[in-house]
N, CA, C and O atoms as a Maestro MAE file, in Angstrom:
{
 s_m_m2io_version
 :::
 2.0.0
}

f_m_ct {
 s_m_title
 :::
 protein
 m_atom[272] {
  # First column is atom index #
  i_m_mmod_type
  r_m_x_coord
  r_m_y_coord
  r_m_z_coord
  i_m_residue_number
  s_m_chain_name
  s_m_pdb_residue_name
  s_m_pdb_atom_name
  i_m_atomic_number
  :::
  1 25 247.487 231.270 109.535 1 A "MET " " N  " 7
  2 3 246.550 230.413 109.266 1 A "MET " " CA " 6
  3 2 245.947 230.509 107.592 1 A "MET " " C  " 6
  4 15 245.646 231.552 107.013 1 A "MET " " O  " 8
  5 25 245.888 229.372 107.135 2 A "ALA " " N  " 7
  6 3 245.709 229.289 105.521 2 A "ALA " " CA " 6
  7 2 244.165 229.798 105.405 2 A "ALA " " C  " 6
  8 15 243.429 229.440 106.325 2 A "ALA " " O  " 8
  9 25 243.674 230.488 104.511 3 A "SER " " N  " 7
  10 3 242.378 230.472 104.031 3 A "SER " " CA " 6
  11 2 242.045 229.404 103.119 3 A "SER " " C  " 6
  12 15 242.824 228.903 102.309 3 A "SER " " O  " 8
  13 25 240.668 229.043 103.328 4 A "ARG " " N  " 7
  14 3 240.241 227.888 102.557 4 A "ARG " " CA " 6
  15 2 239.166 228.494 102.039 4 A "ARG " " C  " 6
  16 15 238.717 229.574 102.424 4 A "ARG " " O  " 8
  17 25 238.594 227.596 100.874 5 A "PRO " " N  " 7
  18 3 237.331 228.141 100.187 5 A "PRO " " CA " 6
  19 2 236.188 227.769 101.081 5 A "PRO " " C  " 6
  20 15 236.183 226.755 101.779 5 A "PRO " " O  " 8
  21 25 235.237 228.636 101.020 6 A "ARG " " N  " 7
  22 3 233.832 228.468 101.890 6 A "ARG " " CA " 6
  23 2 232.808 228.174 101.151 6 A "ARG " " C  " 6
  24 15 232.701 228.703 100.045 6 A "ARG " " O  " 8
  25 25 231.976 227.386 101.560 7 A "ASP " " N  " 7
  26 3 230.681 227.273 101.039 7 A "ASP " " CA " 6
  27 2 229.931 228.592 100.683 7 A "ASP " " C  " 6
  28 15 229.704 229.233 101.709 7 A "ASP " " O  " 8
  29 25 229.511 229.152 99.642 8 A "PRO " " N  " 7
  30 3 228.986 230.478 99.422 8 A "PRO " " CA " 6
  31 2 227.496 230.550 100.123 8 A "PRO " " C  " 6
  32 15 226.996 231.650 100.358 8 A "PRO " " O  " 8
  33 25 226.868 229.426 100.418 9 A "GLN " " N  " 7
  34 3 225.393 229.548 100.906 9 A "GLN " " CA " 6
  35 2 225.669 229.862 102.554 9 A "GLN " " C  " 6
  36 15 225.188 230.905 102.997 9 A "GLN " " O  " 8
  37 25 226.246 229.196 103.242 10 A "ASP " " N  " 7
  38 3 226.429 229.187 104.672 10 A "ASP " " CA " 6
  39 2 227.758 229.488 105.339 10 A "ASP " " C  " 6
  40 15 227.846 229.597 106.562 10 A "ASP " " O  " 8
  41 25 228.934 229.639 104.404 11 A "GLY " " N  " 7
  42 3 230.185 229.834 104.896 11 A "GLY " " CA " 6
  43 2 230.665 228.517 105.529 11 A "GLY " " C  " 6
  44 15 231.727 228.672 106.132 11 A "GLY " " O  " 8
  45 25 230.185 227.282 105.558 12 A "SER " " N  " 7
  46 3 230.953 226.133 105.973 12 A "SER " " CA " 6
  47 2 231.689 225.595 105.078 12 A "SER " " C  " 6
  48 15 231.474 225.907 103.906 12 A "SER " " O  " 8
  49 25 232.657 224.727 105.369 13 A "MET " " N  " 7
  50 3 233.256 223.803 104.472 13 A "MET " " CA " 6
  51 2 232.591 222.857 103.737 13 A "MET " " C  " 6
  52 15 231.860 222.098 104.373 13 A "MET " " O  " 8
  53 25 232.679 222.704 102.408 14 A "SER " " N  " 7
  54 3 231.873 221.715 101.675 14 A "SER " " CA " 6
  55 2 232.140 220.094 102.025 14 A "SER " " C  " 6
  56 15 233.217 219.780 102.533 14 A "SER " " O  " 8
  57 25 231.371 219.323 101.808 15 A "GLU " " N  " 7
  58 3 231.676 217.869 102.199 15 A "GLU " " CA " 6
  59 2 232.952 217.363 101.650 15 A "GLU " " C  " 6
  60 15 233.690 216.602 102.277 15 A "GLU " " O  " 8
  61 25 233.203 217.832 100.398 16 A "HIS " " N  " 7
  62 3 234.246 217.187 99.637 16 A "HIS " " CA " 6
  63 2 235.657 217.892 100.326 16 A "HIS " " C  " 6
  64 15 236.693 217.234 100.416 16 A "HIS " " O  " 8
  65 25 235.574 219.168 100.751 17 A "GLU " " N  " 7
  66 3 236.805 219.750 101.429 17 A "GLU " " CA " 6
  67 2 237.148 219.187 102.751 17 A "GLU " " C  " 6
  68 15 238.308 219.241 103.159 17 A "GLU " " O  " 8
  69 25 236.115 218.602 103.502 18 A "LEU " " N  " 7
  70 3 236.218 218.014 104.585 18 A "LEU " " CA " 6
  71 2 236.827 216.621 104.439 18 A "LEU " " C  " 6
  72 15 237.485 216.155 105.370 18 A "LEU " " O  " 8
  73 25 236.660 216.027 103.456 19 A "SER " " N  " 7
  74 3 237.002 214.727 103.161 19 A "SER " " CA " 6
  75 2 237.596 214.402 101.784 19 A "SER " " C  " 6
  76 15 236.960 213.706 100.992 19 A "SER " " O  " 8
  77 25 238.866 214.918 101.475 20 A "PRO " " N  " 7
  78 3 239.371 215.273 100.324 20 A "PRO " " CA " 6
  79 2 239.711 213.950 99.678 20 A "PRO " " C  " 6
  80 15 239.681 213.885 98.449 20 A "PRO " " O  " 8
  81 25 240.054 212.817 100.447 21 A "GLU " " N  " 7
  82 3 240.226 211.566 99.863 21 A "GLU " " CA " 6
  83 2 239.347 211.092 98.961 21 A "GLU " " C  " 6
  84 15 239.751 210.486 97.969 21 A "GLU " " O  " 8
  85 25 237.877 211.332 99.218 22 A "VAL " " N  " 7
  86 3 236.981 210.955 98.247 22 A "VAL " " CA " 6
  87 2 236.707 211.682 97.339 22 A "VAL " " C  " 6
  88 15 236.271 212.805 97.590 22 A "VAL " " O  " 8
  89 25 236.863 211.301 96.180 23 A "PRO " " N  " 7
  90 3 236.689 212.012 94.779 23 A "PRO " " CA " 6
  91 2 235.437 212.615 94.602 23 A "PRO " " C  " 6
  92 15 234.521 211.842 94.883 23 A "PRO " " O  " 8
  93 25 235.065 213.771 94.218 24 A "ALA " " N  " 7
  94 3 233.696 214.253 93.772 24 A "ALA " " CA " 6
  95 2 233.318 213.670 92.601 24 A "ALA " " C  " 6
  96 15 234.175 213.385 91.765 24 A "ALA " " O  " 8
  97 25 231.951 213.411 92.380 25 A "ARG " " N  " 7
  98 3 231.398 212.806 91.426 25 A "ARG " " CA " 6
  99 2 231.563 213.924 90.123 25 A "ARG " " C  " 6
  100 15 231.233 215.059 90.465 25 A "ARG " " O  " 8
  101 25 231.931 213.828 88.954 26 A "PRO " " N  " 7
  102 3 231.706 214.701 87.820 26 A "PRO " " CA " 6
  103 2 230.420 215.082 87.532 26 A "PRO " " C  " 6
  104 15 229.486 214.282 87.483 26 A "PRO " " O  " 8
  105 25 230.304 216.474 87.302 27 A "ALA " " N  " 7
  106 3 228.902 216.909 86.874 27 A "ALA " " CA " 6
  107 2 228.422 216.424 85.490 27 A "ALA " " C  " 6
  108 15 227.207 216.409 85.289 27 A "ALA " " O  " 8
  109 25 229.063 216.123 84.753 28 A "ASP " " N  " 7
  110 3 228.871 215.628 83.389 28 A "ASP " " CA " 6
  111 2 227.890 214.423 83.573 28 A "ASP " " C  " 6
  112 15 226.796 214.320 83.019 28 A "ASP " " O  " 8
  113 25 228.512 213.437 84.526 29 A "ALA " " N  " 7
  114 3 228.021 212.013 84.747 29 A "ALA " " CA " 6
  115 2 226.207 212.357 85.039 29 A "ALA " " C  " 6
  116 15 225.294 211.625 84.659 29 A "ALA " " O  " 8
  117 25 226.088 213.370 85.633 30 A "HIS " " N  " 7
  118 3 224.845 213.546 86.054 30 A "HIS " " CA " 6
  119 2 223.973 213.861 84.991 30 A "HIS " " C  " 6
  120 15 222.833 213.418 84.855 30 A "HIS " " O  " 8
  121 25 224.709 214.847 84.053 31 A "ARG " " N  " 7
  122 3 223.781 215.041 82.727 31 A "ARG " " CA " 6
  123 2 223.617 213.891 81.890 31 A "ARG " " C  " 6
  124 15 222.494 213.671 81.437 31 A "ARG " " O  " 8
  125 25 224.636 213.070 81.595 32 A "THR " " N  " 7
  126 3 224.567 212.134 80.829 32 A "THR " " CA " 6
  127 2 223.579 211.038 81.226 32 A "THR " " C  " 6
  128 15 222.999 210.427 80.329 32 A "THR " " O  " 8
  129 25 223.347 210.746 82.511 33 A "ALA " " N  " 7
  130 3 222.342 209.901 83.139 33 A "ALA " " CA " 6
  131 2 220.989 210.691 82.958 33 A "ALA " " C  " 6
  132 15 219.983 210.018 82.733 33 A "ALA " " O  " 8
  133 25 220.892 211.913 83.028 34 A "GLY " " N  " 7
  134 3 219.568 212.606 82.710 34 A "GLY " " CA " 6
  135 2 219.225 212.608 81.277 34 A "GLY " " C  " 6
  136 15 218.054 212.457 80.927 34 A "GLY " " O  " 8
  137 25 220.126 212.761 80.478 35 A "THR " " N  " 7
  138 3 219.747 212.568 79.047 35 A "THR " " CA " 6
  139 2 219.533 211.208 78.640 35 A "THR " " C  " 6
  140 15 219.038 211.088 77.519 35 A "THR " " O  " 8
  141 25 219.825 209.976 79.382 36 A "VAL " " N  " 7
  142 3 219.744 208.722 78.868 36 A "VAL " " CA " 6
  143 2 218.119 208.401 79.431 36 A "VAL " " C  " 6
  144 15 217.299 207.725 78.810 36 A "VAL " " O  " 8
  145 25 217.935 208.940 80.509 37 A "MET " " N  " 7
  146 3 216.646 208.899 81.090 37 A "MET " " CA " 6
  147 2 215.506 209.640 80.263 37 A "MET " " C  " 6
  148 15 214.378 209.167 80.124 37 A "MET " " O  " 8
  149 25 215.845 210.623 79.832 38 A "LYS " " N  " 7
  150 3 214.893 211.374 78.871 38 A "LYS " " CA " 6
  151 2 214.699 210.652 77.776 38 A "LYS " " C  " 6
  152 15 213.536 210.490 77.407 38 A "LYS " " O  " 8
  153 25 215.638 210.141 77.123 39 A "GLY " " N  " 7
  154 3 215.819 209.285 75.872 39 A "GLY " " CA " 6
  155 2 214.887 208.007 76.219 39 A "GLY " " C  " 6
  156 15 213.972 207.738 75.441 39 A "GLY " " O  " 8
  157 25 215.077 207.305 77.241 40 A "VAL " " N  " 7
  158 3 214.146 206.272 77.421 40 A "VAL " " CA " 6
  159 2 212.535 206.466 77.729 40 A "VAL " " C  " 6
  160 15 211.654 205.676 77.391 40 A "VAL " " O  " 8
  161 25 212.360 207.688 78.443 41 A "LEU " " N  " 7
  162 3 211.106 208.170 78.486 41 A "LEU " " CA " 6
  163 2 210.424 208.483 77.045 41 A "LEU " " C  " 6
  164 15 209.259 208.147 76.833 41 A "LEU " " O  " 8
  165 25 211.078 209.032 76.234 42 A "VAL " " N  " 7
  166 3 210.740 209.480 75.022 42 A "VAL " " CA " 6
  167 2 210.278 208.242 74.217 42 A "VAL " " C  " 6
  168 15 209.133 208.115 73.784 42 A "VAL " " O  " 8
  169 25 211.125 207.474 74.081 43 A "VAL " " N  " 7
  170 3 211.008 206.152 73.353 43 A "VAL " " CA " 6
  171 2 209.767 205.293 73.848 43 A "VAL " " C  " 6
  172 15 208.980 204.770 73.059 43 A "VAL " " O  " 8
  173 25 209.657 205.189 75.344 44 A "ALA " " N  " 7
  174 3 208.375 204.494 75.820 44 A "ALA " " CA " 6
  175 2 207.286 205.313 75.499 44 A "ALA " " C  " 6
  176 15 206.207 204.789 75.224 44 A "ALA " " O  " 8
  177 25 207.410 206.401 75.496 45 A "ALA " " N  " 7
  178 3 206.032 207.290 75.118 45 A "ALA " " CA " 6
  179 2 205.770 207.138 73.819 45 A "ALA " " C  " 6
  180 15 204.572 207.058 73.546 45 A "ALA " " O  " 8
  181 25 206.697 207.059 72.741 46 A "VAL " " N  " 7
  182 3 206.303 206.924 71.459 46 A "VAL " " CA " 6
  183 2 205.702 205.480 71.202 46 A "VAL " " C  " 6
  184 15 204.804 205.367 70.369 46 A "VAL " " O  " 8
  185 25 206.194 204.318 71.926 47 A "ALA " " N  " 7
  186 3 205.926 202.908 71.642 47 A "ALA " " CA " 6
  187 2 204.637 202.949 72.478 47 A "ALA " " C  " 6
  188 15 203.772 202.255 71.943 47 A "ALA " " O  " 8
  189 25 204.216 203.545 73.638 48 A "ALA " " N  " 7
  190 3 202.732 203.433 74.048 48 A "ALA " " CA " 6
  191 2 201.805 204.081 72.974 48 A "ALA " " C  " 6
  192 15 200.746 203.580 72.594 48 A "ALA " " O  " 8
  193 25 202.299 205.178 72.563 49 A "ALA " " N  " 7
  194 3 201.251 205.909 71.539 49 A "ALA " " CA " 6
  195 2 200.811 205.095 70.329 49 A "ALA " " C  " 6
  196 15 199.679 205.005 69.853 49 A "ALA " " O  " 8
  197 25 201.997 204.496 69.916 50 A "ILE " " N  " 7
  198 3 201.946 203.469 68.674 50 A "ILE " " CA " 6
  199 2 201.075 202.342 69.125 50 A "ILE " " C  " 6
  200 15 200.147 202.043 68.374 50 A "ILE " " O  " 8
  201 25 201.217 201.722 70.149 51 A "LEU " " N  " 7
  202 3 200.486 200.505 70.690 51 A "LEU " " CA " 6
  203 2 198.986 201.128 70.999 51 A "LEU " " C  " 6
  204 15 198.067 200.317 70.885 51 A "LEU " " O  " 8
  205 25 198.684 202.289 71.326 52 A "LEU " " N  " 7
  206 3 197.419 202.847 71.635 52 A "LEU " " CA " 6
  207 2 196.755 203.114 70.335 52 A "LEU " " C  " 6
  208 15 195.535 202.959 70.293 52 A "LEU " " O  " 8
  209 25 197.390 203.496 69.265 53 A "LEU " " N  " 7
  210 3 196.701 203.716 67.920 53 A "LEU " " CA " 6
  211 2 196.486 202.424 67.308 53 A "LEU " " C  " 6
  212 15 195.437 202.300 66.676 53 A "LEU " " O  " 8
  213 25 197.209 201.520 67.365 54 A "TYR " " N  " 7
  214 3 197.244 200.089 66.826 54 A "TYR " " CA " 6
  215 2 195.886 199.435 67.405 54 A "TYR " " C  " 6
  216 15 195.080 198.866 66.669 54 A "TYR " " O  " 8
  217 25 195.706 199.581 68.865 55 A "MET " " N  " 7
  218 3 194.455 198.994 69.557 55 A "MET " " CA " 6
  219 2 193.229 199.673 69.096 55 A "MET " " C  " 6
  220 15 192.273 198.997 68.717 55 A "MET " " O  " 8
  221 25 193.188 200.915 69.101 56 A "VAL " " N  " 7
  222 3 192.124 201.788 68.756 56 A "VAL " " CA " 6
  223 2 191.559 201.408 67.171 56 A "VAL " " C  " 6
  224 15 190.360 201.359 66.899 56 A "VAL " " O  " 8
  225 25 192.597 201.165 66.241 57 A "PHE " " N  " 7
  226 3 192.249 200.731 65.038 57 A "PHE " " CA " 6
  227 2 191.427 199.511 64.936 57 A "PHE " " C  " 6
  228 15 190.338 199.355 64.383 57 A "PHE " " O  " 8
  229 25 192.259 198.577 65.658 58 A "PHE " " N  " 7
  230 3 191.497 197.078 65.686 58 A "PHE " " CA " 6
  231 2 190.235 196.872 66.353 58 A "PHE " " C  " 6
  232 15 189.416 195.981 66.129 58 A "PHE " " O  " 8
  233 25 190.167 197.990 67.368 59 A "VAL " " N  " 7
  234 3 188.683 197.911 68.078 59 A "VAL " " CA " 6
  235 2 187.821 198.380 67.205 59 A "VAL " " C  " 6
  236 15 186.723 197.844 67.056 59 A "VAL " " O  " 8
  237 25 188.244 199.551 66.444 60 A "GLY " " N  " 7
  238 3 187.116 200.189 65.673 60 A "GLY " " CA " 6
  239 2 186.768 199.367 64.427 60 A "GLY " " C  " 6
  240 15 185.671 199.588 63.914 60 A "GLY " " O  " 8
  241 25 187.721 198.270 63.776 61 A "VAL " " N  " 7
  242 3 187.426 197.484 62.717 61 A "VAL " " CA " 6
  243 2 186.576 196.550 63.428 61 A "VAL " " C  " 6
  244 15 185.522 196.214 62.888 61 A "VAL " " O  " 8
  245 25 186.859 196.127 64.462 62 A "PHE " " N  " 7
  246 3 185.976 194.882 65.189 62 A "PHE " " CA " 6
  247 2 184.607 195.478 65.482 62 A "PHE " " C  " 6
  248 15 183.587 194.813 65.303 62 A "PHE " " O  " 8
  249 25 184.580 196.804 65.960 63 A "VAL " " N  " 7
  250 3 183.006 197.268 66.116 63 A "VAL " " CA " 6
  251 2 182.424 197.268 64.736 63 A "VAL " " C  " 6
  252 15 181.288 196.800 64.672 63 A "VAL " " O  " 8
  253 25 182.953 197.690 63.623 64 A "MET " " N  " 7
  254 3 182.399 198.239 62.328 64 A "MET " " CA " 6
  255 2 182.108 196.876 61.787 64 A "MET " " C  " 6
  256 15 181.094 196.777 61.096 64 A "MET " " O  " 8
  257 25 182.781 195.889 61.975 65 A "ALA " " N  " 7
  258 3 182.432 194.285 61.370 65 A "ALA " " CA " 6
  259 2 181.205 193.681 62.072 65 A "ALA " " C  " 6
  260 15 180.469 192.866 61.516 65 A "ALA " " O  " 8
  261 25 181.032 194.117 63.302 66 A "GLY " " N  " 7
  262 3 180.331 193.594 64.179 66 A "GLY " " CA " 6
  263 2 178.723 194.324 64.002 66 A "GLY " " C  " 6
  264 15 177.699 193.831 64.476 66 A "GLY " " O  " 8
  265 25 178.774 195.263 63.417 67 A "SER " " N  " 7
  266 3 177.551 195.979 63.367 67 A "SER " " CA " 6
  267 2 176.692 195.832 62.108 67 A "SER " " C  " 6
  268 15 175.686 196.516 61.918 67 A "SER " " O  " 8
  269 25 177.157 194.874 61.232 68 A "ARG " " N  " 7
  270 3 176.136 194.418 60.090 68 A "ARG " " CA " 6
  271 2 175.283 193.595 60.316 68 A "ARG " " C  " 6
  272 15 174.504 193.254 59.427 68 A "ARG " " O  " 8
  :::
 }
 m_bond[271] {
  # First column is bond index #
  i_m_from
  i_m_to
  i_m_order
  :::
  1 1 2 1
  2 2 3 1
  3 3 4 2
  4 3 5 1
  5 5 6 1
  6 6 7 1
  7 7 8 2
  8 7 9 1
  9 9 10 1
  10 10 11 1
  11 11 12 2
  12 11 13 1
  13 13 14 1
  14 14 15 1
  15 15 16 2
  16 15 17 1
  17 17 18 1
  18 18 19 1
  19 19 20 2
  20 19 21 1
  21 21 22 1
  22 22 23 1
  23 23 24 2
  24 23 25 1
  25 25 26 1
  26 26 27 1
  27 27 28 2
  28 27 29 1
  29 29 30 1
  30 30 31 1
  31 31 32 2
  32 31 33 1
  33 33 34 1
  34 34 35 1
  35 35 36 2
  36 35 37 1
  37 37 38 1
  38 38 39 1
  39 39 40 2
  40 39 41 1
  41 41 42 1
  42 42 43 1
  43 43 44 2
  44 43 45 1
  45 45 46 1
  46 46 47 1
  47 47 48 2
  48 47 49 1
  49 49 50 1
  50 50 51 1
  51 51 52 2
  52 51 53 1
  53 53 54 1
  54 54 55 1
  55 55 56 2
  56 55 57 1
  57 57 58 1
  58 58 59 1
  59 59 60 2
  60 59 61 1
  61 61 62 1
  62 62 63 1
  63 63 64 2
  64 63 65 1
  65 65 66 1
  66 66 67 1
  67 67 68 2
  68 67 69 1
  69 69 70 1
  70 70 71 1
  71 71 72 2
  72 71 73 1
  73 73 74 1
  74 74 75 1
  75 75 76 2
  76 75 77 1
  77 77 78 1
  78 78 79 1
  79 79 80 2
  80 79 81 1
  81 81 82 1
  82 82 83 1
  83 83 84 2
  84 83 85 1
  85 85 86 1
  86 86 87 1
  87 87 88 2
  88 87 89 1
  89 89 90 1
  90 90 91 1
  91 91 92 2
  92 91 93 1
  93 93 94 1
  94 94 95 1
  95 95 96 2
  96 95 97 1
  97 97 98 1
  98 98 99 1
  99 99 100 2
  100 99 101 1
  101 101 102 1
  102 102 103 1
  103 103 104 2
  104 103 105 1
  105 105 106 1
  106 106 107 1
  107 107 108 2
  108 107 109 1
  109 109 110 1
  110 110 111 1
  111 111 112 2
  112 111 113 1
  113 113 114 1
  114 114 115 1
  115 115 116 2
  116 115 117 1
  117 117 118 1
  118 118 119 1
  119 119 120 2
  120 119 121 1
  121 121 122 1
  122 122 123 1
  123 123 124 2
  124 123 125 1
  125 125 126 1
  126 126 127 1
  127 127 128 2
  128 127 129 1
  129 129 130 1
  130 130 131 1
  131 131 132 2
  132 131 133 1
  133 133 134 1
  134 134 135 1
  135 135 136 2
  136 135 137 1
  137 137 138 1
  138 138 139 1
  139 139 140 2
  140 139 141 1
  141 141 142 1
  142 142 143 1
  143 143 144 2
  144 143 145 1
  145 145 146 1
  146 146 147 1
  147 147 148 2
  148 147 149 1
  149 149 150 1
  150 150 151 1
  151 151 152 2
  152 151 153 1
  153 153 154 1
  154 154 155 1
  155 155 156 2
  156 155 157 1
  157 157 158 1
  158 158 159 1
  159 159 160 2
  160 159 161 1
  161 161 162 1
  162 162 163 1
  163 163 164 2
  164 163 165 1
  165 165 166 1
  166 166 167 1
  167 167 168 2
  168 167 169 1
  169 169 170 1
  170 170 171 1
  171 171 172 2
  172 171 173 1
  173 173 174 1
  174 174 175 1
  175 175 176 2
  176 175 177 1
  177 177 178 1
  178 178 179 1
  179 179 180 2
  180 179 181 1
  181 181 182 1
  182 182 183 1
  183 183 184 2
  184 183 185 1
  185 185 186 1
  186 186 187 1
  187 187 188 2
  188 187 189 1
  189 189 190 1
  190 190 191 1
  191 191 192 2
  192 191 193 1
  193 193 194 1
  194 194 195 1
  195 195 196 2
  196 195 197 1
  197 197 198 1
  198 198 199 1
  199 199 200 2
  200 199 201 1
  201 201 202 1
  202 202 203 1
  203 203 204 2
  204 203 205 1
  205 205 206 1
  206 206 207 1
  207 207 208 2
  208 207 209 1
  209 209 210 1
  210 210 211 1
  211 211 212 2
  212 211 213 1
  213 213 214 1
  214 214 215 1
  215 215 216 2
  216 215 217 1
  217 217 218 1
  218 218 219 1
  219 219 220 2
  220 219 221 1
  221 221 222 1
  222 222 223 1
  223 223 224 2
  224 223 225 1
  225 225 226 1
  226 226 227 1
  227 227 228 2
  228 227 229 1
  229 229 230 1
  230 230 231 1
  231 231 232 2
  232 231 233 1
  233 233 234 1
  234 234 235 1
  235 235 236 2
  236 235 237 1
  237 237 238 1
  238 238 239 1
  239 239 240 2
  240 239 241 1
  241 241 242 1
  242 242 243 1
  243 243 244 2
  244 243 245 1
  245 245 246 1
  246 246 247 1
  247 247 248 2
  248 247 249 1
  249 249 250 1
  250 250 251 1
  251 251 252 2
  252 251 253 1
  253 253 254 1
  254 254 255 1
  255 255 256 2
  256 255 257 1
  257 257 258 1
  258 258 259 1
  259 259 260 2
  260 259 261 1
  261 261 262 1
  262 262 263 1
  263 263 264 2
  264 263 265 1
  265 265 266 1
  266 266 267 1
  267 267 268 2
  268 267 269 1
  269 269 270 1
  270 270 271 1
  271 271 272 2
  :::
 }
}
């Protein structure tokens, strides 16, 4: 009987080994997607901060102009 690699956590066969015709997804695709999502979040956060500063500035100008 040929020995097969076992899952180190519970000793069972991994899902990929049980169905070898289905290719496993490469790990670097997950890292790429994660990196893209982090980039999108950073860009959105910077845009929101700029918009917030813009709004605060013009509200301040409006309040100061109305106080005369």
